[in-house]
N, C-alpha and C positions, 0 to 999 in steps of 0.2 A: 338436516343442517348443512348450509352451504359453506364455501370457503371463507365467508366473513365471520363465522362463529367458531370458537374453539371446540375441541373434542370434549372438553370437560366443562359442564355448566353452561351458563349463558354469557360469560365474559367474551367480548369481541376478540377474535383471534388477532394477535399482534402481527404486524406487517413490517417486513424489512426488505430493502433494496440492497443487493450486494453486487459489486462490480468485479470484473476479473475472475469469473467463475470457471474458466476453461480448465484450470488445473490448480494445484498448489493450495495456497491459503484460501482463496476464494471458493474453490470446490469443497474443501473441508468445511468451511463456514456454512455454505449452503446446505450441505447434508446434515450437519450437526444441528443447526437451528430448525430445519424442517422436522427433525426428530424431537425437538422440544416444543412442538406445536406452534411454530411460527409459520406464517404464510410468507414464503420466500420467493422474491422475484430475483432470479439469477441471470445476470447479464454477462455478455462476452463480446470481445472485439470482432471475432470472425463468425460469419453466419453458420459455417459448419459446426462450430462449437455450440451455437445457439440451438441448432437442430438436435444435437446430441443431448443437451440439457433438457429439451422438451421430451425427448424419448425417455429420459430418466424421470419424467413426471413433474418437472419444474415449469413454472410460468417464466418464460425466458424471452429476452429481447436483445437485439444487437445494440451495443453501446461501446463506441470507440472514443476514448478521451481526446483523440486528435481530430475528431470529426464532430464539431459542435452541433450540426443538424441531427446526428444520431443520438447525441446526449439529450437534446430537447425532445426529440420524437419519443425516445424510450421513456423519459420521465412523464411526458403527457399521457402516453398509452397506459402506463402503470397506474398513475393517479386516477385516470378515467375508470379503470377496472376496480379501484378501491373506493370510489366515491370521494376522492381527495384525501384519504387517510394514509398516513405513513408514520409508523412509530420509530423507525430507525433507518439510517443510511450507513452502510459500511463502504467507504471509499477505499478501494484496494486495486492493485494492479499497476505496476510501474516497471520501468526497465532501466538498465544501466548501459552507458557507453564507456567502458573502461579506457583509460589512457590519460596521459598528462594533459593538463588544461590547455597548454599552448599548442597541442596537436588536435584539439577538438574544433572543427569548423563551426562558425556561428550558426549555420543552418541546422546542423546536427543538435546544437544546444537548444535552439528554438523548438525543434521537434520533441526533444526530451522534456522540455518544460511544458509543452502542450499536453503530453501524456501523463506526466508526473505531478503537475501542479495546476495549470490553467483549466484543464478539463474538469478537475475536481472542483474548482471554484464555480464553473458553469453549472455543474450538477447540484452542488450545494445550494446555490442561489435558486435553482429551479424548485427545490423541495422546501426550502425554508418558509415561504409564505404559508404553505399548507400546515407545517408544524406549528407556526404561530397561531393560526386559526383554531387548531385543535387544542392548543395550550400545553403541548408536551412534545418531546422527541429526543432522539439520540443521534448524534453525528459522531461516528467513530472513524478515525483516520489511521490507515496503516502506514506508519512512518518507518524508522530504522534506527539502529545504533548510529548510522551515518547521518542522522538528522541532528545530532549534537556533537559528534566527534568527526573531525576532518581527517581524512587519510589520503596519502599520496596515490595518484592514479585512479582515484574514484571521484574526482572533483566535480564532474557534471552531475552525478547522482547525489553527491554531498550537497551541492548547491540547491537542487530541487527539494531535497528533504529538509534542509535548513529552512528554506522558504515555507514549506508546509508546517514546520513547527511554529514559526512566528505567526503564520496565518491562523493556526488553530488556537494558539494562546490568545490572540486578539479576539477571535470569534467567540471564544469561551467567555471573555470579559464582556463583550457586547451583548451576549445573550443571557447574561445573569438576570435571574428573576423572571424569565419567560417560561420556565419549565423545560427548556431545550438544553441538553447537556452535550458538551464536546469533549471527547477523549482521544488521546493519542496512544497507539500501541507501537512500541519500539522494539521490534525483533532484532536479534543478532543473527547468526547463521542459521538458516532454516532449510530443510531438505526439500527444495523445489527445483524447477527448471531454470532458476534465475541465472546461474553461472553459464549454463548452456546457451541461454539467450544472449547473455552479455558477450560471450565469445563471438556469436554471430554478428552482433552489433559492432564489435571491434573490427571484424573483417570488412563489414559494410562501410564503416565510417573512416577508418584509418588504413587498414589493409597492408599488404606487403610493401607497397610503394611508400606509404606513410612511415612504416617501421624503418625502412632503409634510409629515409631522409631525416629521421628524428634523432636528436641528441640523446634520447633515452633508449636507443636501439638495443643495447645489451640488457637493460632492465626488462624491456618488453619480451625479449626472447626467453628469458628465464621465467618470467611470470606466466607467459602464455603456455609454456611447457608444463608448469605446475597446474594451471587451470585445466588444460586438456587431459592431464593425467587423472584428474578428479580425485586428488588426494583427500581422504576423509578428514573432517575436523572433529576433534574430540568433544567439541561444544555444540555441534549441529543438532538441532532438535526437529522433530516432525512438525508438519503444519498444524496439527491439533494443539500444540503448545501455544500457538497464537490464538486459536479459536477459544481456548479456555478463558482467556482474558477478554475476548470479544463477548462471550456469554455474560461475564460479570458486567461489562460496560453497558450492555443493552437491557439487562434484567434487574440489576440491583438498584435500590432507591437512590443510593449515593455513589455513582460511578466515580472512579479515579480520573484525575486529569491525565495521568500517564501510567502505562503498564509496560514494564520492562521485561523482555523475554530473552532468556539464555544468560549464562554466567558472564560472558564478555560484556554484555550490555550493562549489567549491574555493576561490574567492576569499573568499567569506563565512566559510568555516571558518578561513582564515588571519587575516582581519580580526578575528574574534571572539577569537582567541588574542592578537593584538597590541594591540588597542585597548582603552581603558577603556570602561566602559558608556556614559559620556557621549559619548565619541568615536564609538562605534558607533551611538548614537542619532542623532548628526548625520549620519552617512553614510546610515543608513536613512531618515531624515527627508528628505534631499535626493532619494534614490531614489523615495520615495513621491510627492514633489512633481512629479517628472518624469513620473509616470504620469497626472497630472491634466490 
């Protein structure tokens, strides 16, 4: 029996494409679903990570959301291997550039949107015709608590995830009746390299010169010190907490539109429903002050 057949019986093996598999949520998702008899195509942005995934036994391709050619090439290669079949796509892998919106250069914002939103659209469009032909599919988007709650100094990431939420809600409505389901997973704090990478991006985009010239200089210095100290969050969960919901989204007959992960995400979703915008601003403002 080859890779197109499941280990049990004659049911065709389910196939998933997962992006951002170099570490964190993507890596956990790839290993978990392979263990559940899925044929996993695990992609990564850097070729070194692709080779490492291959050494671990995955079918892996380079896919960089900021490089459209790599997206289309990976999708084409994967669909060629599967005879055009794809049961699920897990769009995952994004980065943050922390900082006040007025300090984020437009070029940096464009790059972030390519990685966090536009590349996802390109990949989704590449696989949708195949899902339509087969009459079923799952598209799962890794969003964030910051996809529905705005927070100071996270505005660039907020904007990309708010865009993803609106995109996914619309796509879900447009695909109603096709057998293709669209789900959002909204994690709160998860134990990954996200903060480490965000600090690197801050240094690259804003840096010492930007801090010195910013009206938010004092706030930056306090926040950067806390981030670099790596103070633990009592609500931070491991990547497998996200993967648990991914499994439900791709395996259950009636997947949810949204899966909220961690206590802060659930609490903030309730607060957004119950509070006025002014009331929510006060709550979020106090939370932001507590981080300084």
